[in-house]
N, C-alpha and C positions, 0 to 999 in steps of 0.2 A: 314597112313602107316607109316611105321618103318623104318626110316634111319638108314643103316649099315655101312656107310661110308663118309668121306670128300673128294672131290675132288676140286682142286685148278687148275685152269685154268690161264695160263699167256700169255699175246699177247702184241703187240706193238702199237694197234689201237682199241678202242672200237668200232668205226664206222665199221671197216671191218670186227672184230669178228660178230658183230651183222648182217651183211649182209649175211654172209656166213656159219657161223656156228650157228645160232640160232637153228636151227631144230635138231642138234647133242646135244646142251646145254639142250634142251627141253626133249630129251630122257633121257639124263644121269639123269637130275633132278628126274626121276619117281623112283629111288630107293638110289640115293644120295644126299647129300648136296652138292651143287656146289657153289664156292667162286671165284668169278672173280677178276683177279689183273691186271691193264692196264691203260695207260695214258686216261683220259677222254676227249675223241675228237668228241664225238657224240654218241647218243643211250645209254649213260649208264642210263638213266631215264627210258627208255624202258626196260632194264634188270632189273632195280629195281621193275618194276611194275610187273613183272613176277614173282617174289618173290625171287630174287637173290640178294646176299650181295656183293657188288662192292666196290674195294678198289683201290684207284687211286695211281700210282707211277709216277714220273716224269722219262720219257725217251725219248731222242732225237733220232729218227731212224736213222740219215744220219751222227750224229756227231761222231768224232774218237777222243775226247778228253778223255784221260785215266781218269782225275779227274771225270768226271761226270759218267763214266761208275764205277769208284770205288763206287761211292755213288749208283749207280742202285744195284752193287752188296752187299752193305750193308743193303740197304732196302728190299733185297729177302731175307737176311738173316734172318732178324729181322721178315720179314713175316711168313717164315717157322717154327721159333721157337714159334711165337705166334699163329699160326693156326695148327700145327702139322697135316697137310693133310695125309690121307691115300695113295694118288695118286696125281700126278701132270702131266697137259697136258701142253706142250709149242707151241707156233706159232710165227713164225719169227727169225731172227738170234740171235740177243739181248737175248730175254727170253731162246731161246733154248741152248745158250752157257752159260750164267751164272746162269741161274736157274738149268740146267741140271748139271753141275759141282758141285752146292751146294746140289741138291738131291743125287747126287752120293756119297758124302762126308757124309750126313746125312741118307744114306741107305733108302731112300724114293723112292718107284717105281715111275719112270716116263716114258712119252711117248713125243717124240719129233715129230713135224709135219715140215719137210723142204719145203717151200713154195717156192723154187727157191734158186739158187746158190747167187743170187744178186752181187752187185756191187763188194763187197770183194774178189771175186771169178774171177774177171775180169781182175783185177790189179796185177801183178805178185808177188811183194812184200807182198802185202796186203793178196793173196791167201795163201802163205805158213804158214803166221801167224794165218789166220782163220783156215785153215787145222789142225794145230796143236792144236789150242783149241776146235774144233770141235771134233777132235778124242778125246780128254779127255771128252767133254761133251757126246757124244753119247755113248761112251764104255759101261756104265752103265745102258743105257737106257732099259725098257723091250722091246721097238719096236720103230722103226724109220720109219714113214710115208713119202713116197714121193707123189709127184704129177705128175710127169713124170718119165718115164724109164731112160733117160739119166742121171738126177740127181742121181737116184739110182745108175746106173752104175758108176759114178765118184767117190761115196763115197765107193763103194766097192772096184773098182780099187786101190784106195788110201789106203785102208784098216782102213777105218776110223769107219768102221761098221762090224758085222759080218752078213752073208748071212740070217741066220735063223731069224734074228731081222727087216730084210725089208719088208716093205710091199708097194706096190704102187697103189694109187687109181688116178682115173681121176679127181684131183683136189679135189674141195668142191662138185663138180656136180653143176648141176642147178635147182633151184626150178622149175617145170613144169606148176605148178599151179598158181605161181605169175607170170611167163614168158609165156603168152599164145600165140599160133600161131594167128597173126594179119593179114589183109588182107595189100596187098601192099598200100600205099599212093597214091592219086592223085597229085603228085608234078608236077608243069610246068615244072622245072628243076630236073635232077637227083641230089638227096640229099646223099653226103657220110658221115658218121658221124666217127668223132674219139673222143673215150670217155677214158679219163684218164689223168695221169700227164703229164705236159709241160716239157719234158727233152730230151737230146740228147739220151739217151738209149731206149726210148720210139719210136725212129725213126723219131724224128722231122724235122732234116735237110733232110732227104729223101722225107718226107711227104710235106714240104713246097716247094721243088726243083719240084716235081712231079706237083704240084698245078701250078707253074708258068709253066711250059711245057704245060700243058693242055689248060690253059688262053690263051698261045702264038698262039696254035691251032685254037682258036677260039670256043672251046668246051664249050656246056652249063652245067653248073652245079653248086653246092654251096658245102662247107664242112661246117658241123655243128660242131663246136667244143666245147665239155662239158667238163670241168676239170680246174686245177690250176697249176700255175707256182712251180715247183721245182727250175728251174734255168731261173727266170725273166728276168735277164739283159740280158741273151744271146738271149731270142726268143719275148720279148715284142714288140721292134721295128719292126721285122719282120712280126709278127702278125697284127700290126697296116697298114702295108703297102698292106697285103693281104686283109685285112678288106676293106681298101680305093678302092680296085680294083673290090670290090663287089663279091667276090668269098669265103669269109669266113664268118661265123656268129659266135661270141664267146660268149657264154653263163656263163663261169664260173663253178665253182663246183655246181653239183644239186645232192642234198640228194636222190633223187628218178628218176634214168634215164629213165625208161619206156617210158614216152612220147617220148623221143628223139629216142629210138630204133623204135618206131613205126612209126615216121614220117620220118625215113630214108628209102632210097632204098637199101643201101649197107655200110656195116661196114668196117674201116679201121684200121687195126692194125699192124703197122709195127716195132714192139716191137725188140731189139735186144735178149733178153731173157725173161723167165717167168718161174714161177713154173707152173701153169695152167691160161692161160686168162681167166678170170671171164666174161671178156667183150665179148669175141669170143663166149662162152657159151651161155650167154643170148643173145646176139643178134641173133644167130643160133635158138633158142627156139623161140624167137618171128617170126622166118620166114623170115630172112634176110641173103643176100649172103653175106660172109666175105671174106675180102682180108687181108692176114696176112702173116707173115713172116715164112719161112720154117726153124724153130727152135725148140728146146723143148720146151712145154708149148703153142706154138702157132699152131704147125702142127696137134697137136691130133683133134683138134675142127673141121678140113676141111677135106673133100674127094675133091681133086684137080680137077676142072673141073665140079664137080658135085653140090657141095655146096658152093664152093667159088674157091679163087685163091691161089696158095702158092707163094711168091716172095722170090728173095733172100736179105739175111740180109744185111743191108747197103748200097743196091743199087738203088738209085734214077731211074735208067733206067728201072728196073724190076718193080718196084712201079708203075711207069707211064705208062707203058705198060700194065698191070693189070686194073688198072683204066680205061683206054684208052679203054680196050677190054669191060669191063662192059658197059660203055656209049654205044657201039655200039650193045649190046644185045637187041632183041626185048623183051617188056615187059613181055610177056607170059612166056619166057626163064629165066628171072630175077624170076619170081614169083615161077617157078616150082624149080629152084635152091634153093630158100629160103624154099619151103615144104621140100624138101630133107635133107636139114640142120635142120629142126623140128626133122625129122623122126631118125635122126642120135642122135641127142639129148636123144629122147626118148629109143633108142635102148641101148645106151652106157654111158649117162651121169646124169640119174634120180638120184637126191640126196637122194630120199629116200633110194635107194639101198646103196648108198654110207655110210649113217648113220647107217644103219642096219649092215653092214661090219666092221665100225669103232668099234661099240659096241663090236661086236664079240671078236676083236682083245684085246680091254681094259679090258673086263670081263674074258676072256681066261687066 
C-alpha cells in the first residue's frame, strides 16, 4: 500500500476515541498514515498495536486555567510544525477550538466534530466567550460534523458556520456486532442501570430523588451505578446513604460495560445535555428499554412509549413516574420494548454506515 497523505487526529480522551471512533480510524488507515494526539487515559497501547503512532499531550478537560490552555496551544503548534499533516480531524471542545484556529492560520485542511455544546454553553458569560472562539475556529474548517440537529441549528443561528459546511450524523453510531441483542435477565428485582459520570449535569439530583420516592413507595428494585465521580464532594455521601438502604450497587468505572447492559432490565440516563448519548445507543442495541431526558442527544435514541420513555429535563417527578411505570410493566412488554429499540438501532444508528458517510465527506 502506498500512503499518499498524513491525517492527524486530536482528541481530549484516548479511551473515548478508542471506544467510539476505532472503526473510522481503521478505515482511514487503509489509504493514509494516521497519527493520534491525545491525553493517555486508556487504550493508547491498543492503538499502538494497530500500528498507529500516538503522541501524548497534557489536557485538562474541565480546567478553565488560561495558563494551562496556553501550554496546550503551544504543544499543538509544535506538533503541527513537526508532523506537517495533510489533514487534521478534531474531537471535543479544546481540540476543536485551539487546533482549529492553528490549522486555519497554517492553512491546513481540518474537520471539526462537535460532540455536544458542553458546560461552556450552559453558562451565559462562558457561552459568549466560547462562541467567539468557536466562530474563529470553525470558519476555516472544511466541514463541521454534529451529533444532533439542535447543536447544528445553534451554530447556524449564531452564524458560527456556513450551512454548506454542516453535516449531522447520529453521533458515532453503535457497533451492532459488539453490542448484541441479549435476552432479558432473570432478576429477582428489577435492575435499573445508570452508566456514566456522577455529576449534576448528568441528572444525579433527579435520579437520587426518584430512587428515594420509589423506596418510600415500597417498590422492589435496584440501581446498578457504573461510573466515576466528577463531583465527588457533592454526591459521595448521598450515594453511601442509598447503598445503606440497599437500593444502589456502586461498581465504579468499568472499561467494558457490556456485562452491566446485559444484566439490566432498563437503562436510566437523565442527562441535561448530550451530543449523542452512546449509553442510550448501546443499551438499545442490547435490547434494553431506555428512560432518558427529552433533550437533544438523548431523545433521538428513543421512540417514546415504544422503545422507552422520555422525561422532562431536571424533573425528579417526571423521572420518578417513568421509572414507576416501567416497574408496573409486564416482563413480556419490557422485552418487546427492548427488541423494538434494537430494531431502531439497526435502522438508524449502524456505525458502519456512519463511518462510510464520514469518509465520503473527508475524501470529498
